[in-house]
N, C-alpha and C positions, 0 to 999 in steps of 0.2 A: 603693587600688582604689575606683573610683567606683561607687556602687550606683545603678542606675536606679530611678526611681519606678514603682510598679505602675500598670497602666492604670486610668484613671478608669472606674468601673463604669457611669457614666452614658453613656459612649461619647463624651464631649466631650474629645478630646485638644486640645492647642494647635493653632490653625489651621495648616494645611499651606500651603507656598508653591506647591503644585501649581497647574497652570493651571485657571482657573475656567471654568465653562460660561457661555453667554450668560446675562446677568442678574446676574452677579457684579460689576458695576461699582460703584465706590465712591460714597458720599456723597449719594445722592438717595433720597428716600422712595419705596418701591415703589408703582407705580401712578400716581405723579406724572407727568403727561404733558407733552409738548411744549406750548409756550405757547398754541396755539390749540385743543388737543385735549380737555383734561379727562381724568379717569381712565377715562371710557367712550369714548375716541376710537376711530374706526374704523381698521382696518388694511386698506389697499387696495393692489392691484397695478394699475397703469394702463399698458396696452399694453406690458407688460414683455417684452423679449427678453433671453435669457441665453445665454452661450456659455462653453465651456472652450477656450481658444485660438482656433483658427479654426472649431471645430465649434459650430454653433448648436444648442442643445438645447431651448430654450423660445422659441416664436414669438408675440410680441405678445399675451400673455395678460392679460386683465383680470378681476379679481374683487374682491369686498368681503367681509371677514370681519365679520359682523354678528350681532346677537342672534339666538339660535335655533340657531346653529352652521352651519358650512359644511363640506361633504365634498369632498375632492379624490380622485377615483377613477381608477385606470388600472393597467395591468400594469407590471412592472418595466421601466425604461427609457423610460417615457412622459414623464418630466420633472417629476413631481409633487414629489419630494423636493428637486430642484434649485430649484424655485419656492419651496418651504418655506424653504430656506436663505436665499433672497433676502428673503423676508418677515420672517425673523429678523434681517436686517441682516448676514448672514454672507457674502453674495455680491452684488457690485455689478452692476446691470443694464447690458447693452451699450446698450440704449435703453429708453425708458419710465422710470417711477419707482415707488418704493415709498413710501407715505405712512402716517403714523399721526397721527390727530387733525388731518388736513389739512396736516401738515408733511412735506416730503420728507426721508427719512432721510439722504440725501446732503448735505443742507444743515443738518442739526442741529448745534448746538454741543455741546461735551463734556457739559455738564450735562443737556441735553435727551436726548442719546443714552443716558446712564445711566438717565434716567427711563424711556425706551422699553424698555430691557433689563429693568427691573423690572416693566413692565406686560405684556410679551409674553415668555412663557417656553416652552421646548421640553420635550416628553417624548418620548424616543427609543424606537426599536423594542426595544432591549435595555436594561434598567435599568443594566447594567454600564457603558454608555457615559456615564452621568451621574455615576457613583460611582467615586471614586479607590479602586483595589483595596487601597491601603496604609492607607486611613483607615477608621475605624469609621463605621457608618451615622450615628450621632449627630453625629460631627464633620463629615461631609459636609453634613448639613442645617444644622448650626450655622455652617458657613463662609458659607453664603448669608445667614444672619441677621446675622452680623458685618459683612458687606459693606454691608448695606442698613439695618440698625437699630443704634442706639446702645444696646445691651443689655449688662448685665453678665453674668458667667458663670452666675450662678444663674437669671437671667431667660431666658437662652438655653437652659439645661437644661430649664426648665419648658416653654418653647415647643416644643422638640424633642419632648418627651413628648406634648404636646398634638397636634402634627402627626402623629406616628406613630399616635396613637389615632384621629385623624380619618380616616386611610387604612386603618384596620382592623388595625393592627399592635400587638403588645404593646410598650410603651415599653422593656422590658428588651432588646429587639433592638437598641437604640441602641449597645450595647457590642460588637456583632458586625461583622465585615467582610463585604463583599459575597459572597465565596465561601462564607461560613458560613450563608447563608440560601438559600431556594428561589428559583426564577426569578420566581414570582408575588410573593414578598416583596420581592425586589429592585426589581421594577417599582413596587410600592406605595411603597417608600422613595424611588425616583426622583420619583414624583409628589409626595411630601411635600416633597422638596427644591425642586421647582418652586413649590409652594404657599407656601414659606417667605417669599417676597418679596411675597406678596399680589398676584399678577398679575390682570389683567383678561382676558387672552387666553392660552389654552394651545394651542400647536401640537403636535398629537399625531401623530407619524410612525409609523404601523403599531404602535400601542401594545400590541396583543394578539397579533400574528402569531407571536411567539416563544414563546407560552405554549400549554399544552394546552387542550382545549376547555372543561373545567370551570373552570379558572383564568381563561380568557378571559371567561366569563360573569360571574364575580365581579368582575373588573376593570371590565367594562362597567357592572355595577350600581354600583360605586364612582364611576365617572365621572358617571353620571346623578345620584347623590346629591350629589356635589360641585358640579355645575352648579346644581342647585336650591338648595343651601344657601349657595353663595358668589356666585351670579350670574355665573358664568364663561361666557365665549364660547369655543367650540372651533373650530379648523381641524383637521379630521381627515383625514389622508392614509392611504389604504388601497386595497386591490384588491377589497374585499368590499362590494358595494352594501347588503347586509343590515345591516352594522354602521353604515353611514352613515344608513340609514333610522331606526335606533334613536337616534342621537345628534345628527342634523343636520336642519335644516329645508330647506336648499337643497343642491344638489349640482352639481359640475362634473366632467365626464368628460374625461380627457385621453388623447390618442393621438399618439405621435410629436411631443410638444412642443406640441401645439395642443389647445385645448378644442373638442371636437366636439359636446357637448351640455351644456346648463345648464338647471336648473329645480328645481321642488320635488322633494325626495328621494323622497317616496312615489310621485309620478307617474313619475319615471324608473325606479323599481323595478318598478312594476306595468304601465306602458305606455311602454316605451322608444321613441324616435323615430329613433335612430341604430342601424344594424346592429351597431356595436361595443358600444354600451351593452346591446343585446339579448344579445350574446354573453357579456358579462361577467355579466349576470344569470343566464344559463343555465349558467354555469360554477360557480355556487354549489352545492355538494353538498346533497342533500336526503335525509333518512332515508326509506327505502322508495320513493324515486322513481327515475327513470331515471338512469343514470350521467351526470355533467356533461359538457357538450359544450365542445370547445375553441373559442376565439374565431377561427374561420376557419382558414386555413392558417397555422399558427404558425411555419412555417419561412420564410415570405415576409417580406422586409424592407419597410419603408414605401416606397411609390412616390415617386419623385423628381418626377414630373409628375402633374397632375390630382389626384384624391383620394388622399391618402396611404394610406388603408385599402383601396383598390380591389383590390389583389392578394390580399387575404384575405377580401374581401366576397363573399358568395354572390349579392348583388343588383346587382353592378356592371354598368353598361352602357357604351356607347361614350362618352357624355357624361362619365362618371366618369374616363375615360382622358385626356380633353383639357381638362377644365375643373375646377379646384379649387372645391368648393362653398363659398360664403360663408355665415357664420352668419346665420340669419334666424329670425324668430319663427314658431313653429308650435304652435298649440293650447296656449298657456300655458308654453312653454319656448322656448329658443333652440337651434337645431340646425344643424350644417353637414353637410347631406346632401341630394342632389338628389331622393331618393326618400322623404323623411321621412314624407310623408302616407301613402304606401303601406305603410311599415313600421308606422305607427300603426294602420292599418286591417287589418293582417295579411294583405294581399292582394298584396304585391309579387311581381312575376314579371319575369324577364329579358325 
């Protein structure tokens, strides 16, 4: 009868053959960028259109993820997570291109692509999405280390303990499996796994929405500390403008697969120029304030002609029905709305 070995108390089991998350490509130093980019290369979407089959879900979107952080805001179904998948190299554009350090992801050689995966890492809405339920937390983090660093077992164990400490977890939690820790601890472990390959950019897809309010605040504090201490750049996908204001310098608001307003995050929060941005801001609950308002008629689908938001917009006029607004500069931001000046002035009337 064969006796199995007891589990390693450090949590570092032998690497699992399970599927790796983006960033687990072999053989290239993390943060090592494509030929022209350097470790601080910019991640860009250039007139990107994305589709699932015959259904177009993102329409000619352009943005640059740069120092200071970028927020991507919109309700469910607006296309923000689909765009994030393309920026991670998980979805090929129908048209336009995704670049990192000036290099088109579609044209990258194998080594360049592996370097990109080390430089740009995701943190998903639920930490369980990044953690194999069969593996201990320490093994999940060590798996990423083994893929990108030539470290022996002792060095990996020490690095796992260091990463867990960096995200505010007791290193002894390395020996536990995902279901044996709380949701906030799972999310911190997922962040530690992403940090293991020393990325330059983190793509944060609703990183706090699955957590309760007090845990959300602690995770946001952690993300602020990590950005300051590690020089990270964030692309934050969320429906909450207040979270973007805390973590990002600039913000893009998406509706029905299009960016309807872009500009400084604080300006968009305090002085929205698009009725949809205004509705998103007003939907944020406030203690002691009036109940949050819905973003227009939430049962109305995006309009096929004219302005896509017009069926939900309280300010829509005949021009909105016949002419789709083109993005244009208005008082320090870019907005796609015929009545943006009136929205800013707070005096729009039908």
